[in-house]
DRENDO-1510 file (C-alpha; in Angstrom, 1 decimal, always signed):
<recs>
REC; n; res; u; v; w
REC; 1; MET; +3.0; -13.5; +49.9 .
REC; 2; SER; +0.4; -11.1; +49.1 .
REC; 3; LYS; -0.4; -10.2; +45.5 .
REC; 4; SER; +1.2; -6.9; +45.7 .
REC; 5; LYS; +4.7; -8.4; +46.8 .
REC; 6; VAL; +4.6; -10.5; +43.7 .
REC; 7; LEU; +3.5; -7.9; +41.8 .
REC; 8; CYS; +6.2; -5.5; +43.1 .
REC; 9; LYS; +8.6; -8.4; +42.5 .
REC; 10; GLU; +7.8; -9.2; +38.9 .
REC; 11; HIS; +8.0; -5.5; +38.5 .
REC; 12; GLU; +11.2; -5.1; +39.7 .
REC; 13; GLU; +12.6; -8.1; +37.9 .
REC; 14; GLY; +11.4; -6.5; +34.9 .
REC; 15; ASN; +13.1; -3.6; +35.5 .
REC; 16; GLU; +16.4; -5.2; +36.0 .
REC; 17; PHE; +16.1; -6.9; +32.9 .
REC; 18; PHE; +15.2; -4.0; +30.9 .
REC; 19; ARG; +18.5; -2.2; +32.8 .
REC; 20; GLN; +20.8; -5.2; +31.5 .
REC; 21; GLY; +19.3; -5.1; +28.2 .
REC; 22; ASN; +17.2; -8.3; +28.2 .
REC; 23; ILE; +14.1; -6.8; +26.7 .
REC; 24; LYS; +12.2; -10.0; +26.1 .
REC; 25; GLY; +12.8; -11.0; +29.7 .
REC; 26; ALA; +11.3; -7.7; +30.7 .
REC; 27; ILE; +8.7; -8.1; +28.5 .
REC; 28; GLU; +7.9; -11.4; +29.8 .
REC; 29; LYS; +8.0; -10.0; +33.4 .
REC; 30; TYR; +5.8; -7.3; +33.2 .
REC; 31; THR; +3.4; -9.4; +31.2 .
REC; 32; GLN; +3.4; -11.5; +34.3 .
REC; 33; ALA; +2.9; -8.4; +36.2 .
REC; 34; ILE; +0.2; -7.1; +34.3 .
REC; 35; ALA; -1.9; -10.3; +34.4 .
REC; 36; LYS; -2.0; -10.1; +37.9 .
REC; 37; ILE; -3.2; -6.5; +38.5 .
REC; 38; PRO; -6.4; -6.4; +40.5 .
REC; 39; GLY; -9.0; -4.2; +38.3 .
REC; 40; LYS; -7.5; -0.7; +36.8 .
REC; 41; ALA; -4.8; -0.1; +39.4 .
REC; 42; LYS; -2.8; +3.0; +38.7 .
REC; 43; GLN; +0.2; +0.6; +38.8 .
REC; 44; GLY; -0.9; -1.1; +36.3 .
REC; 45; ALA; -0.3; +2.1; +34.2 .
REC; 46; LEU; +3.4; +1.9; +35.0 .
REC; 47; LEU; +3.9; -1.6; +33.8 .
REC; 48; TYR; +2.0; -1.2; +30.7 .
REC; 49; GLY; +4.2; +2.0; +30.2 .
REC; 50; ASN; +7.4; -0.2; +30.7 .
REC; 51; ARG; +6.3; -2.8; +28.6 .
REC; 52; SER; +5.3; -0.3; +25.9 .
REC; 53; ALA; +9.3; +1.2; +26.3 .
REC; 54; CYS; +10.4; -2.8; +25.9 .
REC; 55; TYR; +8.0; -3.0; +22.3 .
REC; 56; LEU; +9.7; +0.5; +21.5 .
REC; 57; GLN; +13.0; -0.9; +21.8 .
REC; 58; SER; +12.3; -4.0; +19.7 .
REC; 59; GLU; +10.6; -1.9; +17.2 .
REC; 60; MET; +7.5; -3.3; +17.8 .
REC; 61; TRP; +5.4; -0.5; +16.9 .
REC; 62; GLU; +1.9; -1.7; +17.0 .
REC; 63; GLU; +2.1; -3.1; +20.5 .
REC; 64; ALA; +4.1; -0.4; +21.8 .
REC; 65; ALA; +1.4; +2.0; +20.9 .
REC; 66; GLU; -1.4; -0.5; +22.2 .
REC; 67; ASP; +0.5; -0.6; +25.7 .
REC; 68; ALA; +0.9; +3.3; +25.8 .
REC; 69; GLU; -2.7; +3.6; +25.3 .
REC; 70; SER; -3.4; +1.1; +27.8 .
REC; 71; ALA; -1.2; +2.8; +30.2 .
REC; 72; LEU; -3.1; +6.4; +29.1 .
REC; 73; ALA; -6.6; +4.8; +30.0 .
REC; 74; LEU; -5.5; +4.3; +33.6 .
REC; 75; ASP; -3.5; +7.6; +34.1 .
REC; 76; LYS; -3.5; +10.1; +31.1 .
REC; 77; THR; -0.9; +12.4; +33.0 .
REC; 78; LEU; +2.0; +10.0; +32.0 .
REC; 79; VAL; +4.1; +12.1; +29.3 .
REC; 80; LYS; +6.6; +9.4; +28.8 .
REC; 81; CYS; +3.3; +7.1; +27.5 .
REC; 82; HIS; +2.1; +10.0; +25.3 .
REC; 83; PHE; +5.7; +10.2; +24.2 .
REC; 84; ARG; +6.1; +6.6; +23.3 .
REC; 85; ARG; +2.7; +6.3; +21.9 .
REC; 86; ALA; +3.8; +9.4; +19.2 .
REC; 87; VAL; +6.9; +7.2; +18.3 .
REC; 88; ALA; +5.1; +4.2; +17.8 .
REC; 89; LEU; +2.6; +5.9; +15.8 .
REC; 90; ARG; +4.9; +7.8; +13.8 .
REC; 91; HIS; +6.8; +4.4; +12.8 .
REC; 92; LEU; +3.3; +3.3; +11.7 .
REC; 93; GLY; +2.9; +6.1; +9.5 .
REC; 94; GLU; +0.0; +7.4; +11.2 .
REC; 95; LEU; +1.3; +11.0; +11.6 .
REC; 96; CYS; -2.1; +12.6; +12.3 .
REC; 97; GLU; -2.4; +10.7; +15.6 .
REC; 98; ALA; +1.5; +10.7; +16.4 .
REC; 99; ARG; +1.0; +14.6; +16.2 .
REC; 100; LEU; -2.1; +14.9; +18.8 .
REC; 101; ALA; -0.1; +12.3; +21.0 .
REC; 102; ILE; +3.3; +14.7; +21.3 .
REC; 103; ARG; +0.9; +17.4; +21.9 .
REC; 104; GLU; -0.7; +15.6; +24.8 .
REC; 105; ALA; +2.8; +15.0; +26.0 .
REC; 106; ILE; +3.6; +18.4; +25.7 .
REC; 107; LYS; +0.6; +19.6; +27.5 .
REC; 108; PHE; +1.2; +17.1; +30.2 .
REC; 109; SER; +4.5; +18.5; +30.8 .
REC; 110; ASN; +3.6; +21.4; +32.8 .
REC; 111; GLY; +6.1; +23.7; +31.0 .
REC; 112; ALA; +9.1; +21.4; +31.6 .
REC; 113; VAL; +9.2; +19.5; +28.2 .
REC; 114; PRO; +11.6; +16.9; +27.8 .
REC; 115; VAL; +14.3; +17.2; +25.6 .
REC; 116; ASP; +13.1; +13.8; +23.6 .
REC; 117; VAL; +9.7; +14.9; +23.3 .
REC; 118; LYS; +10.8; +18.2; +21.7 .
REC; 119; GLN; +12.8; +16.1; +19.4 .
REC; 120; GLU; +10.1; +13.7; +18.4 .
REC; 121; GLU; +7.8; +16.7; +17.6 .
REC; 122; ALA; +10.6; +18.2; +15.3 .
REC; 123; THR; +10.6; +14.7; +13.7 .
REC; 124; ILE; +7.3; +14.7; +13.3 .
REC; 125; LYS; +6.8; +17.8; +11.7 .
REC; 126; LYS; +9.8; +17.0; +9.4 .
REC; 127; CYS; +7.7; +14.3; +8.1 .
REC; 128; THR; +4.3; +16.4; +7.0 .
REC; 129; ILE; +4.2; +18.7; +4.2 .
REC; 130; ASP; +1.8; +22.0; +4.6 .
REC; 131; GLY; +0.0; +20.4; +7.0 .
REC; 132; ASN; -1.1; +17.3; +5.4 .
REC; 133; PRO; -0.2; +14.7; +7.9 .
REC; 134; THR; -0.3; +12.0; +5.6 .
REC; 135; ALA; +2.2; +13.5; +3.3 .
REC; 136; ARG; +6.0; +12.9; +3.3 .
REC; 137; LYS; +8.7; +14.9; +2.4 .
REC; 138; ARG; +10.4; +13.6; -0.8 .
REC; 139; LYS; +13.7; +14.7; -2.9 .
REC; 140; PRO; +12.7; +16.3; -5.8 .
REC; 141; LYS; +13.4; +13.9; -9.0 .
REC; 142; PRO; +16.2; +15.5; -12.0 .
REC; 143; GLN; +14.1; +16.1; -14.9 .
REC; 144; ALA; +15.6; +15.0; -18.1 .
REC; 145; PRO; +17.0; +17.8; -20.7 .
REC; 146; GLU; +13.9; +18.0; -23.3 .
REC; 147; PRO; +14.8; +16.9; -26.7 .
REC; 148; GLU; +15.3; +19.2; -29.5 .
REC; 149; PRO; +12.3; +19.6; -31.9 .
REC; 150; SER; +13.6; +17.8; -35.2 .
REC; 151; SER; +12.8; +19.9; -38.6 .
REC; 152; GLU; +11.4; +16.9; -40.2 .
REC; 153; GLY; +8.5; +17.3; -38.3 .
REC; 154; ALA; +7.8; +20.9; -38.6 .
REC; 155; GLU; +8.4; +20.7; -42.3 .
REC; 156; ALA; +5.9; +17.9; -42.8 .
REC; 157; GLY; +3.4; +20.1; -41.1 .
REC; 158; GLU; +2.8; +18.0; -38.5 .
REC; 159; ALA; +1.9; +19.3; -35.1 .
REC; 160; GLU; +4.2; +18.5; -32.2 .
REC; 161; GLU; +2.5; +16.3; -29.4 .
REC; 162; GLU; +2.5; +17.7; -26.1 .
REC; 163; PRO; +4.0; +15.3; -23.2 .
REC; 164; PRO; +1.2; +13.5; -21.3 .
REC; 165; LYS; +0.1; +15.4; -18.0 .
REC; 166; LYS; +1.0; +14.0; -15.2 .
REC; 167; LYS; -2.2; +13.2; -12.6 .
REC; 168; LYS; -2.2; +14.5; -9.1 .
REC; 169; LYS; -2.4; +12.0; -6.7 .
REC; 170; ILE; -4.6; +12.8; -3.9 .
REC; 171; LYS; -3.7; +11.4; -0.4 .
REC; 172; LYS; -6.3; +10.3; +1.8 .
REC; 173; LEU; -6.4; +11.8; +5.1 .
REC; 174; ARG; -6.1; +8.6; +8.3 .
REC; 175; CYS; -7.8; +10.9; +10.8 .
REC; 176; GLU; -11.1; +11.7; +9.3 .
REC; 177; THR; -13.2; +11.4; +12.0 .
REC; 178; MET; -11.7; +14.3; +14.0 .
REC; 179; THR; -13.8; +16.4; +16.6 .
REC; 180; LEU; -13.7; +20.1; +16.3 .
REC; 181; GLU; -11.5; +20.1; +19.7 .
REC; 182; THR; -9.2; +17.8; +18.4 .
REC; 183; LEU; -8.6; +20.0; +15.2 .
REC; 184; GLN; -8.2; +23.0; +17.3 .
REC; 185; SER; -5.7; +21.2; +19.6 .
REC; 186; MET; -3.5; +20.4; +16.5 .
REC; 187; LEU; -3.4; +24.3; +15.5 .
REC; 188; GLY; -0.3; +26.3; +16.8 .
REC; 189; PRO; -0.4; +29.5; +18.5 .
REC; 190; GLY; -2.0; +31.9; +16.5 .
REC; 191; GLU; -3.4; +29.8; +14.1 .
REC; 192; THR; -7.5; +29.2; +13.5 .
REC; 193; LEU; -9.8; +27.2; +11.5 .
REC; 194; LEU; -11.0; +28.3; +8.6 .
</recs>
């Protein structure tokens, strides 16, 4: 039996396990097939992509992102792999990178953007505030009513103390080493860099 036949058999077995909901079995079969790939074959991209889907189902975000990246290194046009990478990165809190990945998925969709890609783009946008990809929306905290000033302090000539000011937290962007082209690709239509 030739190496390609074994690879196809394991690939198909992995697909069958995935269809049956046996994600662990699918991961094992895809892993066996990946181990037998000669060099950087294009079929390897499909196997990494399939295993990435399994890792997403298992909520193994880092592994899902890594396999999507491995697939894209072999074939950068795989829309599903850009999508899977975006989902995994969003779950890892890497919103800047997730936004870049979803834009790549849209770019390679050739005008026919899948619904799940559009939904993920909207989800990533909801996770950001004012263009800060590391900020997350929070519900405003209810404020306690201010106590009425007592007449004792005013009569004694004491000055009222001001409440301490809250320090603003500065969030550090996770994507500090972006190129100008990367930043420009994040901009929407009609937006420009200052």
